[in-house]
VOGU-3710 file (C-alpha; in Angstrom, 3 decimals, decimal comma):
1> mtsglypgpl> 74,716/155,083/85,731  76,711/152,673/87,815  80,454/152,721/87,959  82,832/149,773/88,483  85,250/147,485/86,743  83,888/144,987/84,285  84,758/141,517/85,711  85,218/139,866/82,327  88,973/140,543/81,780  89,722/139,637/85,411
11> lvllcllhss> 88,028/136,247/85,082  89,863/135,549/81,850  93,173/136,429/83,520  92,460/134,110/86,451  91,579/131,267/84,083  94,802/131,799/82,159  96,826/131,759/85,372  95,110/128,575/86,559  95,670/126,854/83,227  99,328/127,851/83,242
21> eescpsmclc> 99,775/126,264/86,673  98,247/123,003/85,448  100,145/122,919/82,171  103,007/120,534/81,478  106,465/122,163/81,340  107,925/122,229/77,862  110,995/120,203/78,844  108,929/117,406/80,455  106,652/114,626/79,311  103,249/114,350/80,970
31> tsdivscsss> 100,740/111,522/80,940  97,657/110,987/83,062  99,353/111,300/86,472  103,067/110,970/85,603  105,436/113,851/84,900  108,868/112,890/83,554  111,537/115,581/83,449  114,446/113,141/83,402  117,667/114,144/81,600  116,342/117,620/80,836
41> glsktpqslp> 119,369/119,626/82,018  117,428/121,172/84,912  119,325/123,171/87,532  116,205/123,854/89,602  112,768/122,343/89,877  110,201/123,612/87,353  107,842/126,253/88,672  104,650/124,994/87,038  103,973/121,331/87,618  100,522/119,714/87,382
51> sfsatldlsh> 99,022/119,483/90,863  97,341/116,157/90,058  100,647/114,356/89,443  101,262/111,176/91,457  104,735/110,406/90,041  107,462/112,956/89,348  110,772/111,989/87,738  113,556/114,562/88,105  116,458/112,124/87,842  119,630/112,674/85,794
61> nhlswlgpgs> 119,648/116,470/86,050  121,819/119,113/87,731  119,720/119,918/90,803  121,885/120,956/93,740  119,365/122,338/96,201  115,765/121,775/97,278  114,255/124,725/99,106  111,291/124,884/101,488  107,965/123,946/99,945  109,445/122,656/96,712
71> fnrmprlenl> 106,461/120,323/96,267  103,716/122,102/98,224  101,580/122,414/95,086  101,541/118,644/94,535  99,348/117,182/97,294  98,812/113,918/95,370  102,500/113,152/94,925  103,355/109,534/95,827  106,578/108,721/93,931  109,533/111,086/93,618
81> wmshnqlsal> 112,669/110,111/91,679  115,635/112,447/92,114  118,597/110,138/91,636  121,742/111,163/89,736  121,657/114,846/90,620  124,023/117,143/92,553  122,019/117,436/95,768  124,212/118,146/98,792  121,541/119,203/101,304  117,793/119,591/101,753
91> ghgvfhnasg> 116,169/122,689/103,214  113,635/122,791/106,022  110,075/121,919/104,984  111,031/120,556/101,561  108,173/118,064/101,615  105,581/120,353/103,137  102,091/119,434/101,856  103,518/116,246/100,306  102,728/113,888/103,176  101,305/111,308/100,763
101> lryldlssnk> 104,790/110,471/99,472  105,428/106,700/99,529  108,571/106,273/97,423  111,550/108,643/97,600  114,718/108,050/95,586  117,645/110,330/96,479  120,359/107,886/95,452  123,512/108,840/93,560  123,702/112,389/94,853  126,195/114,261/97,062
111> lrvveqhyfq> 124,456/114,222/100,427  126,886/114,186/103,352  124,746/114,392/106,486  121,204/113,099/106,753  119,660/115,601/109,120  116,644/114,788/111,235  114,416/117,426/109,590  114,867/116,057/106,084  111,859/113,732/106,102  109,528/115,422/108,574
121> glwrleelll> 105,869/114,805/107,838  106,444/111,805/105,586  104,610/109,356/107,821  103,356/107,419/104,770  106,811/106,891/103,267  107,470/103,197/102,569  110,757/103,137/100,626  113,732/105,459/101,102  116,720/105,186/98,761  119,902/106,987/99,846
131> fnnkitqvea> 122,579/104,674/98,490  125,623/105,866/96,553  125,931/109,265/98,225  128,733/110,646/100,382  126,911/110,239/103,682  129,118/110,086/106,755  126,501/110,680/109,452  122,846/109,833/110,021  121,365/111,899/112,828  119,488/110,120/115,595
141> gtlsglsslk> 115,983/111,390/114,796  116,167/110,945/111,035  113,895/107,899/110,874  111,775/108,649/113,935  108,640/109,889/112,186  108,675/107,348/109,356  106,177/104,946/110,932  105,203/103,316/107,600  108,764/102,705/106,436  109,359/99,236/104,980
151> kayfslnqit> 112,735/99,508/103,233  115,689/101,875/103,754  118,872/101,759/101,667  122,036/103,438/103,013  124,605/101,302/101,205  127,620/102,581/99,248  128,286/105,516/101,571  130,859/106,448/104,208  128,785/105,871/107,333  130,746/105,071/110,491
161> hfpffsiqdh> 127,916/105,140/113,068  124,202/104,464/112,780  121,435/105,133/115,368  120,170/101,577/115,776  118,528/102,488/119,077  115,990/104,691/117,273  114,423/101,668/115,526  111,942/99,819/117,711  108,837/97,689/117,346  106,372/100,475/118,083
171> shpfltmldl> 108,156/103,115/115,994  108,817/101,016/112,868  106,415/98,053/112,850  106,725/97,443/109,098  110,485/97,826/108,570  111,862/94,643/106,970  114,920/95,918/105,062  117,788/98,029/106,374  120,752/98,022/104,006  123,960/99,388/105,554
181> ssnrmsrlpw> 126,353/97,418/103,407  129,497/98,848/101,809  130,126/101,522/104,448  132,942/102,221/106,918  131,557/100,834/110,164  134,210/99,095/112,225  132,617/98,675/115,657  128,868/98,482/116,105  126,800/98,774/119,303  125,985/95,082/119,286
191> edvkalpglv> 123,614/95,320/122,228  121,506/97,811/120,266  121,715/95,566/117,211  120,465/92,560/119,179  117,618/94,693/120,531  116,322/95,442/117,028  112,942/93,947/116,067  113,166/90,432/114,670  112,072/91,465/111,167  114,728/94,180/111,060
201> qrglylhnns> 117,461/91,759/112,137  116,383/89,349/109,403  116,672/92,091/106,780  119,804/93,846/108,102  122,672/93,918/105,569  126,137/94,659/106,985  128,491/93,049/104,469  131,458/94,901/102,949  132,138/96,971/106,044  135,374/97,477/107,962
211> licdcsmysv> 134,359/95,343/110,929  136,958/94,418/113,520  136,985/90,749/114,505  135,847/90,170/118,078  133,685/87,674/119,939  130,674/89,953/120,387  130,534/90,596/116,646  130,931/86,916/115,803  128,257/85,889/118,321  125,604/88,004/116,573
221> fwhwdlrgyd> 126,467/86,845/113,082  126,712/83,203/114,153  123,274/83,488/115,676  121,846/84,890/112,417  123,634/82,235/110,387  121,941/79,478/112,388  118,548/80,939/111,502  119,416/81,046/107,814  118,946/84,759/107,245  119,110/85,675/103,561
231> slkdftdeht> 121,379/88,630/104,270  124,093/86,132/105,254  123,344/83,347/102,812  123,336/85,661/99,793  126,580/87,469/100,743  128,564/84,869/102,654  131,933/85,707/101,102  131,392/89,466/101,453  131,216/89,241/105,261  134,779/90,001/106,313
241> csiygdlras> 136,474/91,371/109,385  139,998/92,543/110,071  142,127/90,971/112,781  143,162/93,574/115,366  141,964/96,282/112,999  144,576/95,537/110,344  142,817/95,797/107,005  145,524/93,707/105,390  144,663/90,795/107,680  140,981/90,338/106,841
251> iqflrqtrff> 139,171/87,013/106,887  135,808/85,700/105,740  134,570/85,008/109,244  131,522/82,971/108,169  133,832/80,442/106,511  137,028/80,745/108,559  135,852/80,257/112,133  139,166/79,092/113,605  139,906/82,571/114,939  136,805/82,485/117,152
261> hnctlekavs> 137,287/79,057/118,788  138,204/80,677/122,095  135,075/82,832/122,136  132,522/82,015/124,818  129,154/82,197/123,153  125,962/82,869/125,022  123,762/79,931/125,916  120,924/81,468/123,979  122,864/80,864/120,800  125,109/78,002/121,851
271> lpvtvlfsrm> 122,790/75,415/120,301  121,039/75,540/116,957  117,453/76,621/117,102  115,168/73,801/115,995  112,335/74,868/113,721  109,470/72,432/113,160  107,183/73,148/110,212  103,779/71,766/109,291  100,745/72,609/107,187  97,044/72,566/108,037
281> lvsegekvhl> 93,920/72,843/105,891  90,649/73,730/107,627  87,207/74,857/106,534  85,743/78,201/107,435  83,911/78,123/110,753  85,782/75,121/112,160  87,572/75,097/115,492  91,364/74,988/115,072  93,986/73,738/117,533  97,623/74,612/116,814
291> dcqtslsstd> 100,074/72,796/119,059  103,501/74,129/119,968  105,453/70,889/120,111  109,169/71,631/119,938  112,426/69,909/120,712  112,474/71,337/124,257  111,550/68,787/126,915  111,283/71,085/129,905  107,909/71,592/131,518  108,632/75,179/132,545
301> leftwlspsk> 108,282/76,929/129,200  106,868/80,227/128,062  105,017/80,353/124,748  104,494/83,208/122,335  102,535/82,969/119,097  102,865/85,283/116,134  99,721/85,234/113,988  99,193/86,911/110,599  96,035/88,747/111,680  96,368/89,232/115,473
311> gyitqasind> 100,090/89,873/115,842  101,832/88,607/118,975  99,702/86,428/121,244  100,596/85,586/124,842  98,493/84,474/127,774  98,734/87,957/129,257  97,779/89,780/126,068  94,700/87,814/124,981  91,607/90,028/124,921  89,644/88,117/122,306
321> tlinlfpngt> 86,999/85,564/123,260  87,543/83,660/120,008  91,197/82,854/120,780  92,598/80,813/123,675  96,190/79,989/124,608  96,534/76,947/126,859  99,397/76,434/129,332  100,963/73,754/127,095  101,282/76,305/124,258  98,321/75,127/122,172
331> leiqaakvnd> 96,560/77,957/120,384  92,813/77,543/119,905  90,763/79,469/117,345  87,048/79,065/117,990  85,761/79,757/114,455  88,354/80,095/111,729  87,855/82,712/109,028  89,445/83,113/105,630  91,522/86,094/106,800  93,012/83,867/109,517
341> sglyvctavd> 95,052/82,076/106,840  98,821/82,482/106,983  101,934/81,461/108,867  101,630/80,978/112,631  104,939/80,958/114,533  105,200/79,653/118,091  108,323/80,339/120,130  108,947/78,231/123,216  111,483/79,665/125,662  113,212/77,787/128,469
351> ikqalnatre> 114,263/80,605/130,756  116,269/78,472/133,174  118,483/76,901/130,517  118,344/79,948/128,196  117,113/77,875/125,261  114,400/78,476/122,725  112,783/76,589/119,884  110,276/77,489/117,211  107,342/75,790/115,557  105,771/77,111/112,363
361> vnvtvlqppa> 102,333/76,122/111,111  101,020/77,274/107,756  97,231/77,445/108,072  94,937/77,661/105,056  91,252/78,337/105,739  89,011/77,157/102,896  85,529/78,396/102,180  82,862/75,669/102,424  82,163/74,142/99,001  78,831/74,966/97,450
371> esfntgyttl> 76,266/72,135/97,362  76,214/70,489/93,940  73,872/67,984/92,277  74,939/64,491/91,362  76,054/64,345/87,745  73,676/61,495/86,858  70,648/63,192/88,360  71,598/66,444/86,692  71,746/64,770/83,260  68,427/62,971/83,805
381> lgcvvtmvli> 66,736/66,156/84,921  68,005/67,947/81,830  66,594/65,247/79,537  63,179/65,381/81,227  62,979/69,137/80,978  63,963/68,985/77,283  61,238/66,416/76,500  58,594/68,465/78,300  59,541/71,574/76,349  59,380/69,650/73,039
391> lmylyltpcr> 55,907/68,279/73,835  54,679/71,708/74,858  55,957/73,104/71,594  54,236/70,423/69,500  50,834/70,261/71,203  50,316/73,459/73,120  51,607/76,007/70,642  48,677/77,787/68,861  48,528/77,124/65,078  49,023/80,188/62,973
401> cscckqpkpp> 49,596/78,680/59,489  46,895/78,313/56,827  47,715/74,692/56,104  46,730/73,476/59,555  43,358/75,248/59,789  40,292/73,005/60,113  38,047/73,006/56,971  34,874/75,008/57,361  31,497/73,463/56,547  30,232/74,221/53,019
411> vipiatydps> 28,086/77,292/52,765  25,145/77,354/50,342  25,677/80,354/48,098  22,907/82,914/48,176  22,738/85,206/45,240  22,662/88,866/45,953  21,985/91,716/43,758  25,040/92,990/41,981  24,698/95,270/38,971  28,026/94,094/37,654
421> tlssvfspsl> 26,592/90,646/37,035  24,073/91,999/34,575  26,540/93,902/32,544  29,012/91,061/32,576  26,759/89,100/30,265  27,204/91,614/27,552  30,834/92,334/28,204  33,291/91,606/25,385  35,277/89,216/27,455  32,302/86,959/28,030
431> rdhskiqtnk> 31,278/87,090/24,408  34,700/86,022/23,362  34,686/83,286/25,950  31,342/82,010/24,665  32,639/81,831/21,148  35,494/79,678/22,234  33,293/77,229/24,116  31,101/76,246/21,125  29,936/72,984/22,670  28,204/74,718/25,594
441> hvvfmepmis> 24,788/76,394/25,684  24,239/79,691/27,327  21,277/79,848/29,651  19,952/83,230/30,666  18,584/83,343/34,132  16,342/86,207/34,961  16,592/87,126/38,606  13,413/87,570/40,571  13,028/89,625/43,708  11,411/87,766/46,519
451> eegrewtpen> 8,726/89,359/48,558  10,491/88,747/51,872  13,573/90,686/51,169  16,114/91,773/48,646  17,634/88,396/48,034  17,501/86,953/44,542  16,207/83,514/43,681  17,057/81,915/40,397  14,243/81,027/37,989  14,530/79,104/34,736
//
């Protein structure tokens, strides 16, 4: 007799525990991969959340704290909405085991300091929403590990300083939107701002701040205005600065430029930048030449191309045998491919005179058209094929109907012995038939057996 515990109850208990972890909380709504616990009166995150969830909505609740490992049981989490809560701080390791997070909304909370450990491990994060908090400080390393970040919103806060120096081409290659509008920044490190990547400068929003009017500030904004950045065009009237720091004496410096007439602007921005634009259609496999003709007439120019598939291209950085950059700025593509389509931007720089100009070429690579028949020949060929099929149907189809069978030659009947023929003479039906046909004579034929076989020959 063996002793031991029967494993049945233990297995059942484990199954029940596993099913409870995967079950949907009673106060939430769950679909295939979305869990919505919005407006549920939660003061802390639910303990049992489905591990397969990709989107979790905890907005409009009363959450005030997120502890370490709050989402470590949700490895597939990609979208997290936690706006309109009471969050004032985030613990260390909050997003441990949630490195797949791409969208994080912490807007409309009570965060005061964005510490550098808040978003550790979120290297896939693309959008970060922190607007409408009470943020006064953003630590220097806050955005350092967010290499996939595309958009960051810090507007409607109380920020006075921002670590612009931490944003560089290699650390944030995809960042195109940095919203710092409606804060309390008065003096910015303009040298760090001018050193930002070009895409970040194009998408940098600084309107509705407490900027102090000075020439360095005006030089940067005037430069952006010449390039037609949307951040200035869309909020022209909201760009204000105060004269000598007096908030009562604020002006719309993009419209009222009289205050800055005595400013000495840099040569690099003293003249408008001329942008020439053209379009080009080429077939796949063709050789393409993109010229960099600009308004600059100097012969001592440096050229840089920005391509949609290869990135920045200079004479020193070319390591591809299919691409050449000539001294006059012409870019040659040996065999164009479909993925080479896009906007090519050439920047010509005159170092001696501190001038630059840009040329943009929109290239569309078309696939070679498939060979097609002439319409007339196609119609004629169709008619011929139809006639051939009709003739084959009429003359080559085997006949299966009885009406079209060839008549067989007449066969001379040969009488055979059949006992029923003898009795039929005396059958009632024949007697009745003979009575009806009174004008006919009945002839009895006595069959004779031939000597050669069993066939019958009639004899009168």
